[in-house]
C-alpha positions in Angstrom: 121.7 40.4 145.6 125.4 43.1 145.2 125.3 41.9 141.6 122.0 43.2 141.0 122.2 46.0 143.0 125.8 47.0 141.0 123.6 46.6 137.6 120.9 48.4 138.7 122.7 52.1 139.9 125.3 51.1 136.5 121.9 51.3 134.3 121.0 54.8 136.5 124.2 56.1 135.7 123.9 55.5 132.5 120.5 56.5 131.7 121.3 60.2 134.2 124.3 60.1 131.6 122.6 60.1 128.6 119.9 62.7 129.6 122.8 64.9 130.4 124.3 64.7 126.9 121.1 64.7 125.3 120.2 68.2 127.6 123.8 69.5 126.5 123.7 69.4 122.2 119.8 70.0 122.6 121.2 73.8 124.7 123.7 73.7 122.5 121.0 73.6 119.2 119.0 76.6 120.7 122.4 78.7 121.5 123.4 78.0 117.9 119.3 79.4 116.5 119.2 82.0 119.3 123.0 83.2 117.6 121.6 83.5 113.9 118.4 85.3 114.8 120.4 87.7 116.6 122.7 87.3 113.6 119.9 88.0 111.1 118.6 90.8 113.0 122.0 93.5 113.6 121.8 92.5 109.7 119.0 93.9 108.9 118.9 96.9 111.0 123.4 97.5 109.8 121.3 97.4 106.0 118.4 99.5 107.2 120.7 102.2 108.0 123.2 101.7 105.3 120.3 100.7 102.1 121.2 102.6 99.1 118.3 103.4 96.4 119.9 104.9 93.4 119.2 108.6 91.7 121.7 110.7 94.1 123.1 113.5 91.9 127.0 113.7 91.3 126.8 116.4 92.3 127.6 118.3 88.6 125.8 118.6 85.3 124.2 115.3 84.2 121.9 113.2 82.5 118.9 111.3 84.4 117.8 107.9 83.5 114.9 106.1 84.3 114.6 102.1 83.3 111.5 100.4 82.3 112.2 96.5 82.3 110.0 93.6 81.9 105.4 93.8 82.3 104.7 97.0 83.5 102.5 96.5 86.0 101.3 96.7 89.6 103.5 95.7 92.2 106.2 95.1 89.3 109.5 97.0 89.5 107.9 98.7 86.0 104.7 100.2 87.8 103.5 102.9 88.1 104.3 104.4 91.0 108.0 103.6 90.8 108.6 104.8 87.6 106.8 108.0 88.2 109.2 108.8 91.4 111.9 108.2 89.6 110.9 110.7 87.2 110.2 112.7 89.6 112.8 112.7 91.5 114.8 112.9 88.0 113.2 116.4 86.8 113.1 117.9 90.3 117.6 118.0 90.6 118.7 120.9 89.4 121.2 119.2 87.7 119.9 117.6 85.5 120.1 118.8 81.8 117.7 116.0 80.7 116.1 112.6 81.1 116.1 108.9 79.4 113.4 107.1 79.6 115.0 103.7 78.7 112.7 101.2 77.9 112.7 97.2 77.2 109.0 96.1 77.5 106.5 94.0 76.2 104.2 96.2 77.6 101.4 95.1 80.7 98.4 96.9 82.1 96.9 99.7 80.5 96.0 101.4 83.7 99.5 101.6 84.3 101.0 102.7 81.2 98.2 105.3 80.8 99.2 106.7 84.7 102.7 106.9 83.1 102.8 108.8 79.8 100.2 111.2 81.9 102.8 111.9 84.6 105.8 112.0 82.2 103.7 114.6 80.0 102.8 116.4 83.4 106.0 116.9 83.7 107.1 117.7 80.6 104.7 120.7 80.8 106.2 121.8 84.7 109.8 121.7 83.5 109.8 123.0 79.9 113.0 123.3 79.9 114.0 120.5 80.3 114.1 117.2 77.3 112.9 113.6 78.3 114.1 111.2 75.5 112.8 107.7 75.1 115.4 105.3 73.9 114.3 101.7 73.3 116.5 98.8 73.5 114.6 94.9 72.3 111.9 95.8 73.2 109.1 98.4 73.5 105.8 97.0 72.3 102.1 97.7 73.5 101.7 99.2 76.8 105.3 99.9 76.4 105.0 102.4 73.1 102.5 103.2 75.2 104.4 105.0 77.8 107.3 105.4 74.6 104.7 107.8 72.7 104.8 111.2 75.9 108.5 111.6 75.0 109.9 114.3 72.9 111.7 111.6 71.3 112.3 108.3 70.7 115.3 106.6 70.2 115.7 103.0 68.9 118.2 100.4 67.4 117.9 99.0 63.6 116.6 95.7 65.1 114.5 96.8 68.8 110.8 95.8 68.3 108.4 98.1 68.1 104.3 98.6 68.2 101.7 96.4 69.0 98.9 99.1 69.5 96.5 97.1 70.5 94.2 95.7 73.7 93.7 92.2 74.3 91.4 90.0 76.5 92.8 86.6 78.1 90.0 84.3 78.7 89.6 79.9 77.8 86.7 77.9 78.2 86.7 74.4 79.6 82.9 73.5 79.1 84.2 70.2 77.0 86.2 69.3 79.3 84.0 69.4 82.0 81.3 67.3 80.5 83.6 64.8 80.1 85.0 64.3 83.6 80.9 64.9 84.5 81.5 68.4 86.6 78.8 69.9 87.0 78.5 74.2 87.2 76.8 75.6 89.9 76.5 79.3 90.0 74.6 81.7 91.2 74.5 85.1 91.1 73.1 88.8 90.9 73.1 91.2 87.8 72.9 89.2 84.0 76.1 89.8 83.7 77.9 88.9 86.9 79.2 85.5 84.7 81.2 88.2 82.1 83.4 85.7 80.7 83.0 82.4 83.0 85.4 79.9 81.9 82.8 77.2 83.4 80.1 78.3 81.2 79.6 78.5 77.3 80.2 81.7 76.0 77.6 83.9 75.4 77.4 85.6 71.9 76.3 89.3 74.3 78.9 88.4 77.0 81.4 88.8 74.0 80.2 91.9 72.5 80.3 93.7 75.5 84.0 92.5 76.1 84.5 93.6 72.6 82.9 97.0 73.6 85.2 97.2 76.0 88.6 96.8 74.7 88.2 98.8 71.9 87.2 101.4 73.9 90.9 100.8 76.1 92.6 100.4 71.9 90.8 103.8 71.0 92.0 105.6 74.2 95.7 103.9 73.1 95.6 104.8 69.5 95.0 108.9 71.0 97.4 109.3 73.1 100.4 107.9 70.1 98.5 110.1 67.8 99.0 113.2 70.5 102.3 111.7 71.0 103.9 111.4 67.7 101.9 114.2 66.3 102.3 115.1 62.9 105.6 113.0 62.8 102.8 109.9 62.9 102.8 108.6 58.9 99.1 106.0 59.9 98.9 103.0 57.9 95.6 101.0 57.5 97.8 98.5 60.0 99.5 101.2 62.5 96.6 100.2 65.0 96.2 96.8 64.0 98.7 94.8 66.6 101.4 94.7 64.2 105.2 95.3 64.9 107.8 96.6 63.6 111.7 96.6 63.6 113.5 100.4 64.5 114.4 101.1 61.0 111.0 100.4 60.1 109.5 102.2 63.0 111.8 106.0 62.0 110.0 105.2 58.4 106.4 104.8 59.7 106.9 108.1 62.2 106.9 105.4 65.1 110.4 107.2 66.0 112.8 109.7 65.6 116.2 108.5 64.8 119.0 105.6 66.3 121.0 106.3 69.2 121.7 104.8 71.8 121.8 106.1 75.9 125.6 106.8 75.0 124.4 108.5 72.5 121.6 110.9 73.5 123.5 111.7 76.6 126.8 113.0 74.3 125.2 114.0 71.3 121.6 115.4 72.1 121.8 116.4 75.2 125.1 117.1 75.7 125.7 116.0 79.4 127.8 112.8 78.9 127.7 112.0 82.5 124.8 109.7 83.2 122.6 109.4 87.2 120.4 106.3 87.5 116.7 107.2 89.4 115.3 104.1 88.6 113.5 103.0 91.8 115.5 99.5 92.3 115.1 96.7 94.8 117.5 97.2 98.2 119.6 95.1 100.1 117.1 95.3 102.6 113.4 94.3 100.5 116.2 91.4 98.5 116.8 90.1 102.1 112.9 90.8 103.9 111.9 88.8 100.6 114.5 85.6 100.4 114.5 86.1 104.2 110.8 85.5 104.7 110.6 83.0 102.1 113.5 80.6 103.1 112.8 81.5 107.1 109.7 79.6 108.1 111.6 76.9 105.5 114.7 76.5 108.5 113.0 76.6 111.5 110.7 73.9 110.8 114.1 72.2 109.6 115.7 73.1 112.8 112.5 72.0 114.5 112.2 68.9 113.5 116.0 68.1 114.4 115.5 69.3 118.2 112.5 67.4 118.3 110.2 71.0 118.4 106.8 70.7 117.4 105.1 74.0 115.4 101.1 74.6 115.1 
C-alpha cells in the first residue's frame, strides 16, 4: 500500500511540474509576442515622426524634377494625383528655375493621362516664367506621350521609344470553351446594352460598333491634345496617329520631340540650374512598412498562435 501511495504522489508531483513548465513556456511566448508588438508600434510612431517624402528645396536656384515611372493609373506611383501634387510643389518653390518631368512609361489610363496633361497646361499658364520640359528615358508611349505633349519641349535619347498614339480596349471571349464544358450562361439585365462586351456571350455587331465609337472618341481627344501641345512643330504623316512607335531620333524628325538630351544636360545647359531637387511623390518609409506589415502581420500572428496553442477565428 505504501509503494502504491508513493507512486501516486510521485506521479502527481511530475504532472504538476510538467504543467508548471508548460505554463512558464506559454507565458514566455506571450511575453515575447507583446514585446515584439510594442516594438513594432514604437517603430511606426518614430518613422511617422521623422518621415521624409522628398521635394524639399536646398535653398538655392535649382531644377525641379518630377518622375513618371511605370503604368499611369489610379493608386500607382504615377497616378494623376501624385504627379499633380509633385508638379504643384515644384512650381510653387521660389527657387525653381525650371521643371523637368522625366518619363519612362508605356502609358495607362487615358483619364489619368488627360488629368496630368491638363494640370501641366494649367501650371504653365500660371507660372509663365518657369519652363516645363519632358525628358524621355527608355519609353514614352501611349498615355506617357499624351502627358509629354503638354510640355514646352521634349528631350529624348536617340534610342528612346516614343509614340503609340492610339487607344485599345482589351476583351476576351470564352463562349466556345463554355460550350465544350457544358456551362450555360444565365444573365438577366435591365437595359439592352448592359451586357456590352460580356466575355461569356457571343459578340454582337452592334456592341462592337459601340466600343469602336467609344475608343474612337477617346483617340480623337488624344490626337487633339498632341496637335495642341506640339503645334507647328508636328510633321504629320498618315501613320502618325495609327499607334506606331518611333525611335528618339526619328521622333525628332517627325516633330514628336525636340532634341537629344538627358536630365543633367537639360538642367545644366537649358535651364542653367545644375542642382536638381526631386519633388516626386514617392512611397515613404511609413507607407512601405504599413504595406509590408499588413501583408505579413497576420501570417506571423497565425504562426505564433499555432505554436502556442492559441486559436484565432
